[in-house]
Every structure is written in C-alpha cells, then in structure tokens.
C-alpha positions as CSV (number, residue, x, y, z in Angstrom):
1,M,-13.1,16.9,-14.7
2,K,-14.6,18.9,-11.9
3,I,-17.6,21.1,-12.6
4,F,-18.5,23.9,-10.8
5,A,-21.4,26.2,-10.0
6,K,-20.5,29.0,-10.5
7,H,-19.3,30.4,-13.9
8,F,-15.9,32.5,-15.1
9,R,-15.7,34.4,-18.2
10,I,-11.8,34.7,-19.0
11,S,-12.3,38.4,-19.0
12,Q,-13.2,38.5,-15.6
13,I,-10.2,36.8,-14.0
14,S,-7.3,39.0,-15.6
15,E,-7.7,41.0,-12.2
16,L,-7.3,37.6,-10.3
17,I,-4.4,36.7,-12.2
18,T,-1.2,38.6,-12.7
19,E,1.0,36.6,-14.3
20,K,1.8,37.3,-18.4
21,K,-1.3,36.1,-20.3
22,I,-2.5,35.7,-23.7
23,I,-5.9,36.1,-24.8
24,R,-7.2,34.9,-28.2
25,K,-10.9,34.2,-27.1
26,D,-13.3,35.6,-23.8
27,I,-15.0,32.2,-23.6
28,L,-16.7,30.8,-20.0
29,L,-14.9,28.8,-18.1
30,T,-17.2,26.0,-16.2
31,N,-14.8,23.4,-15.0
32,V,-11.2,22.3,-14.6
33,S,-10.1,19.2,-15.7
34,E,-7.2,16.9,-16.8
35,L,-5.4,18.4,-20.5
36,K,-7.1,14.5,-22.0
37,E,-10.7,14.8,-20.9
38,A,-10.6,18.9,-21.5
39,N,-13.7,20.8,-23.5
40,E,-13.6,23.9,-24.3
41,N,-15.0,25.5,-21.1
42,S,-12.5,23.8,-19.3
43,V,-9.2,25.1,-16.9
44,C,-5.7,23.0,-17.4
45,F,-2.5,23.0,-16.5
46,F,0.8,21.9,-18.7
47,E,4.2,21.9,-16.6
48,N,5.8,18.1,-17.5
49,E,7.0,17.1,-21.3
50,K,5.5,13.6,-20.8
51,F,2.2,15.5,-21.3
52,L,2.8,17.5,-24.3
53,D,0.8,15.0,-26.8
54,A,-2.2,15.0,-24.5
55,L,-1.4,19.2,-24.6
56,K,-1.4,19.4,-28.6
57,S,-4.5,16.9,-28.6
58,S,-6.4,18.8,-25.7
59,K,-9.7,21.4,-26.2
60,A,-9.0,23.1,-23.1
61,G,-10.2,26.6,-23.0
62,L,-7.4,28.0,-21.0
63,I,-4.5,26.5,-20.1
64,F,-1.5,27.3,-17.2
65,V,1.8,26.4,-19.2
66,P,5.4,27.3,-18.2
67,T,7.3,31.1,-18.5
68,D,9.3,29.4,-21.5
69,F,6.6,27.6,-23.3
70,N,6.2,28.0,-26.8
71,E,2.8,29.8,-28.1
72,N,3.0,28.3,-31.4
73,I,2.4,24.6,-29.7
74,K,-1.3,25.7,-28.9
75,P,-1.6,28.6,-31.8
76,N,-5.6,29.3,-30.5
77,S,-5.5,28.7,-27.3
78,N,-5.7,30.6,-24.0
79,L,-2.4,30.4,-22.4
80,I,-0.8,31.7,-18.7
81,F,2.3,31.7,-18.2
82,C,4.0,31.4,-15.2
83,N,6.9,29.8,-12.9
84,H,5.2,26.9,-11.4
85,P,1.9,25.9,-13.8
86,Y,0.6,23.6,-11.4
87,Y,0.9,25.7,-8.7
88,S,-1.0,28.8,-9.9
89,F,-3.4,26.4,-11.3
90,M,-4.0,25.7,-7.5
91,K,-4.6,28.5,-6.1
92,F,-6.7,29.4,-9.0
93,V,-8.9,26.5,-8.0
94,K,-9.2,27.4,-4.6
95,I,-10.2,31.0,-5.2
96,W,-12.8,29.3,-7.4
97,L,-13.9,26.8,-4.8
98,E,-14.0,30.1,-2.2
99,S,-16.7,32.2,-4.7
100,E,-18.9,29.0,-4.4
101,A,-18.5,28.9,-0.1
102,T,-21.7,29.6,1.5
103,P,-21.0,31.4,4.5
104,A,-20.9,29.4,7.8
105,K,-23.8,28.8,9.7
106,S,-24.0,27.3,13.4
107,V,-25.7,23.9,12.3
108,I,-25.6,21.5,15.7
109,S,-26.8,17.9,14.9
110,E,-29.8,16.8,17.3
111,K,-28.3,13.5,17.5
112,A,-24.7,15.1,19.0
113,V,-24.2,14.5,22.3
114,I,-22.6,17.9,24.1
115,S,-21.8,18.6,27.9
116,E,-23.2,21.6,29.1
117,T,-19.9,22.8,29.9
118,A,-18.2,22.7,26.4
119,I,-17.5,25.8,25.3
120,I,-18.8,26.5,21.5
121,G,-17.8,29.4,19.3
122,K,-19.0,31.1,16.1
123,N,-20.5,28.9,13.3
124,V,-19.3,25.5,14.5
125,I,-20.8,22.5,12.6
126,I,-20.6,19.4,14.7
127,G,-23.0,16.6,13.4
128,H,-25.0,13.5,13.9
129,N,-23.4,11.4,16.8
130,T,-20.8,13.1,18.1
131,V,-19.6,13.4,21.5
132,I,-18.6,16.5,22.8
133,K,-17.7,15.6,26.6
134,E,-16.8,17.9,29.6
135,N,-14.9,20.9,29.7
136,V,-14.2,21.3,26.0
137,E,-13.6,24.0,23.8
138,I,-14.3,24.4,20.1
139,G,-13.1,27.7,18.6
140,D,-15.4,29.0,15.9
141,N,-16.1,28.5,12.5
142,S,-14.7,24.7,13.2
143,V,-16.5,21.9,11.8
144,I,-16.8,18.4,13.6
145,E,-18.8,15.7,11.7
146,D,-20.5,12.6,12.6
147,N,-19.5,10.3,14.9
148,C,-16.7,12.0,16.2
149,V,-15.6,11.9,19.9
150,I,-14.1,14.6,21.7
151,G,-12.5,13.8,25.3
152,K,-12.5,16.0,28.5
153,K,-10.6,19.3,27.9
154,V,-9.8,18.7,24.6
155,R,-9.3,22.6,23.1
156,I,-9.5,22.8,19.5
157,G,-9.1,26.1,17.5
158,N,-10.7,28.5,14.9
159,N,-11.2,27.4,11.1
160,C,-10.5,23.6,12.1
161,H,-12.0,20.9,9.9
162,I,-12.6,17.2,11.9
163,Y,-13.9,14.4,9.2
164,P,-16.0,11.5,10.7
165,N,-15.2,8.5,13.0
166,T,-12.1,10.5,14.5
167,T,-11.4,10.2,18.3
168,I,-9.6,12.8,20.2
169,Y,-8.7,12.1,24.0
170,E,-8.7,14.1,26.9
171,E,-6.2,17.3,27.2
172,C,-4.8,17.4,23.3
173,I,-5.1,20.6,22.1
174,I,-5.7,21.3,18.3
175,K,-5.1,25.2,17.2
176,N,-6.4,26.9,14.3
177,N,-7.3,25.5,10.9
178,V,-6.0,22.1,11.8
179,I,-7.5,19.2,9.3
180,I,-7.6,16.0,10.4
181,H,-9.4,13.0,8.3
182,A,-10.9,10.4,8.9
183,G,-10.6,7.5,11.5
184,C,-7.8,9.3,13.3
185,V,-7.1,8.9,16.9
186,I,-5.2,11.9,18.5
187,G,-3.5,11.0,22.1
188,A,-4.3,7.8,23.1
189,D,-2.0,6.2,25.1
190,G,1.7,6.0,24.2
191,F,3.2,2.1,23.9
192,G,4.7,2.1,27.2
193,Y,5.5,-0.9,29.5
194,L,8.6,-2.0,31.9
195,P,9.2,-5.8,32.0
196,L,8.7,-6.6,36.5
197,E,8.5,-9.6,37.9
198,G,8.0,-11.4,34.4
199,K,5.3,-9.3,33.5
200,Q,4.8,-6.3,31.4
201,Q,3.5,-3.4,33.7
202,K,2.0,0.0,32.1
203,I,3.4,2.8,32.6
204,P,0.7,5.8,32.9
205,Q,0.3,7.4,29.5
206,I,-0.4,11.0,31.4
207,G,1.2,14.0,29.0
208,N,-1.3,14.5,25.6
209,V,-0.5,15.7,22.0
210,I,-0.6,19.5,20.8
211,I,-1.1,20.0,17.4
212,E,0.3,23.4,16.3
213,N,-1.8,26.2,13.3
214,D,-2.3,24.6,9.7
215,V,-1.6,21.5,10.5
216,E,-2.8,18.6,7.9
217,I,-3.6,14.5,9.1
218,G,-4.5,11.8,6.9
219,A,-6.9,9.3,7.3
220,N,-6.5,6.6,9.9
221,S,-3.5,8.1,11.1
222,T,-2.4,8.0,15.0
223,I,-0.3,9.8,17.1
224,D,-0.4,8.9,20.6
225,R,-0.1,11.3,23.9
226,A,3.3,11.4,25.9
227,T,4.3,9.8,28.9
228,L,4.8,13.1,30.4
229,G,4.9,16.4,28.7
230,S,3.5,16.7,25.1
231,T,3.6,14.8,21.7
232,I,3.9,17.8,20.0
233,I,3.6,18.9,15.5
234,G,4.7,21.5,14.9
235,R,3.5,24.9,12.2
236,G,2.4,23.4,8.9
237,T,3.0,20.1,8.8
238,K,1.8,17.4,7.0
239,I,0.7,13.9,7.8
240,D,-0.5,11.5,5.6
241,N,-2.9,8.3,5.8
242,L,-1.8,5.3,8.0
243,V,1.1,7.2,9.8
244,Q,1.8,6.2,13.5
245,I,3.9,9.2,15.8
246,G,4.7,7.3,18.9
247,H,4.7,8.9,22.4
248,N,7.0,12.2,22.8
249,C,7.9,12.2,19.7
250,K,8.2,16.2,18.3
251,I,8.1,17.1,14.5
252,G,9.0,20.4,13.3
253,E,7.3,23.1,10.9
254,D,6.4,22.4,7.7
255,S,7.8,18.6,7.6
256,V,5.6,15.9,4.9
257,I,5.1,12.5,7.0
258,C,4.3,10.2,4.2
259,A,2.3,6.8,4.4
260,Q,3.1,4.1,6.6
261,V,5.8,6.1,8.3
262,G,6.6,5.0,12.1
263,L,8.1,7.3,14.3
264,A,8.9,5.6,18.0
265,G,9.1,7.3,20.7
266,S,10.8,10.8,21.4
267,T,11.6,10.5,18.0
268,E,12.7,14.5,17.1
269,V,12.2,15.3,13.5
270,G,13.0,19.2,12.5
271,N,11.6,21.5,10.3
272,R,11.3,20.6,6.6
273,V,12.4,17.4,7.2
274,Y,10.3,14.9,4.0
275,L,10.0,11.2,5.1
276,A,8.8,9.1,2.6
277,G,6.7,6.0,2.7
278,Q,7.1,3.5,4.7
279,V,10.1,5.0,6.5
280,G,10.6,3.4,10.2
281,A,12.2,5.1,12.8
282,A,13.9,3.6,16.3
283,G,13.1,5.8,19.3
284,H,15.2,8.3,21.1
285,L,17.2,9.6,17.9
286,K,17.3,13.2,15.8
287,I,16.4,13.9,12.2
288,D,18.0,17.3,11.5
289,D,16.4,20.3,9.4
290,D,15.9,19.7,5.9
291,A,16.8,16.1,5.8
292,M,15.4,13.4,2.9
293,I,14.8,10.1,3.8
294,G,14.0,7.8,0.6
295,A,11.1,5.2,0.9
296,Q,11.1,1.5,3.2
297,S,14.1,3.0,5.2
298,G,15.3,2.2,8.6
299,I,16.3,4.8,11.0
300,Y,18.6,3.9,13.9
301,N,21.4,6.6,14.3
302,N,20.5,10.8,14.1
303,I,20.4,12.0,10.4
304,P,22.3,15.3,10.2
305,K,20.8,18.6,8.9
306,N,20.1,18.6,4.7
307,A,21.3,15.0,4.3
308,R,19.6,12.1,1.8
309,Y,19.6,8.9,3.1
310,L,18.3,6.2,2.0
311,G,17.7,2.6,2.6
312,Y,17.7,-0.7,5.3
313,P,19.6,1.0,7.3
314,A,19.4,3.8,6.2
315,I,22.6,5.1,5.2
316,D,23.6,8.1,2.5
317,A,21.6,8.2,-0.5
318,S,25.1,7.7,-3.0
319,L,26.2,5.4,-1.0
320,Q,23.3,2.9,-1.3
321,K,22.7,3.4,-4.9
322,R,26.3,2.4,-5.3
323,I,25.7,-0.2,-3.1
324,F,22.5,-1.7,-4.4
325,A,24.4,-1.5,-8.4
326,V,27.1,-4.3,-6.8
327,Q,23.9,-5.7,-5.2
328,R,23.1,-6.4,-8.9
329,K,26.0,-8.3,-9.9
330,L,26.5,-10.4,-6.6
331,P,25.6,-13.6,-8.6
332,E,27.7,-13.8,-11.1
333,I,30.6,-12.4,-8.4
334,V,29.6,-15.5,-6.4
335,K,30.2,-17.5,-9.9
336,F,33.6,-15.9,-9.7
337,I,34.8,-16.5,-7.0
338,N,33.6,-20.4,-6.5
339,K,35.4,-20.7,-9.9
340,E,38.4,-19.4,-8.9
341,M,38.2,-21.3,-5.5
342,K,38.1,-24.6,-7.5
343,K,40.7,-23.2,-9.4
344,A,43.3,-22.5,-6.8
345,K,42.3,-26.1,-5.0
346,K,43.1,-27.7,-8.3
347,E,46.3,-26.1,-8.1
348,D,47.1,-27.1,-4.5
C-alpha cells in the first residue's frame, strides 16, 4: 500500500478522469493498493478474472474496471470503466505523484567533485561523492545521485535521472528524459581483441554510446562503447536489469529488452522488438521490427519482421513448440525403437 501525503476526494478527480464512472459515495482517497489489502480510502484496479474473489471481498473506495464489467458484482462500490484498467489506474497514480512533487531546486553536494569546465543547467541535483569531469554538459532539471562518475565530454540532457553508483565513460551522449538505474556502466570498452603471434591484442575502442530520448535502463546493466562510431539505444526503448549490450549494437525505438539479455557486438535490433529474459544473440545479425523472441532463446541468424521465435537455437515458435511436445515423448519412442530392433534381430 502506498499512502500519499496529498489526499483527493472522489468529487475532485472527476475533471481528471474522462472515462465512464459510477460514483455512489464521495469519499476521501489517501492511498493506492492491491485489492486484498485495500481499505475504504484506497484506489485499486481489476483487470484479470483470476482476481475476481479478491475483488468481491475488497474494501476499496474506488476501483478501475473493464468497460464490460458487471456493476452488480460490486453493487456498493465507486467504479471507473476503462478499456485498459491497469493503464488508466497507473495514469492516475502518475497524476497523484506529480501533484505531490515539489518544484526542483538546484542542490549540489559539497562532497561532489565538479570540474570548473563543466556546464551545469538549471535546477540540477548532484549527490555526495559524485565526480563530474572536464567539459561535461548537464541539462536542466537533471538528477545525478551519489557516487556517480561522469567522464570527460559526456553530455546529459534535460530531465534525466542517474541513480547512484553509475559510471558514464567519456564522450557518451545521454539525451532528454533518460532514466539510468543504480550500478549501470555506460561506455566501457567493447570486447575487441585480435589474436596475433599467440596473444590477444587489444583493439582500441574509440567510439561512444548514444542514448536517445525517453530511454530507461535497469540496474547493473552495461552498454559498451563502439569500436568506431556509436553504440545506439533508440528513443523510448526500455532495458531491464543485468543486460549486456555489446559494442556497435544499434537498438531501435520502443523496444523492450528483458533481464539478462546479452547482445554481441554489432547486433542490430529494430523498432518495437521484444527480447524476453536471457535471450542471447550472436554478433553481426539483425532482429527486424516487431519481432518477439522467447525467454532463453539463442539467436544465430537474422530474424525477419513480425517473427515469433523461440528456443536454442531460435526457430519459429510454432514449430519449436511442436518439437518440445515431441521431446516429451522421446523416452517412449526410443523404447519402442529398441523393442522393434530386438524383434528384427530375432527374425534374422
């Protein structure tokens, strides 16, 4: 349960919510919660039938429900009817959070180390022990939390939030409205070596990383700088925790990359691609727009548009599911074959 400092009466939120409503009682709303823990001052949502019992017993004061919801299931409740209850509920939560937010003020810790050549925008917050090196640019309303290291010539745009213990190497570019969670490393050297005379010779990594607007990167993820040129994360893409993106990769717009995905160097990912957890991709291949790759899949070839791939190696998901079904029967099949082979030997 999340309790807010600012409270709303239901009568106050009518102008904020345009969906169809049934308001039976004007009450004070103080919190958001799950259905089972709600009280008469809670706002909740109902979308999945498996939570119907929790809905029936819930004491919630206001519930976001589907447009086809039967109001007789909760005859005494305040209801808001939505095409997507969870999404509408979260939009309301966002409005609530923003109503509580205090205007940003520039707060720079005395324990931060900031180069005289750095350019810091308006209303920037910089935490304890953060190091801002030479010729860094930080835009308005951005937050750099404790123990971060921002390398030389890094550019960070407006309204960014860099969480603690993040390192951004030199010359990387972070555009506007970017969120980078704790422990990330942006712009470390790509994994580039050339075997020569019996030794691995390091190839200089002299490119950078460009993170476009509205990207969010989960905790402890790493994005390597390009050997030459740029590793690029496209606008609106969301990256989960513990993801590794290799040098010179290019990720399109509005893609989703789940936890523990690993992309080898020069992998190209299109727009609106979905990579589920622990997907691994060999380098120098393309995953085209709107493809979806199932968890723990291994990608060794290009993936076409709108494809649904699964497995190791990844193949068309419908075929892979048929293979999985057959694999469960393999012991019986082997037993049958062995029996038939023995029978054939006796007949010989």
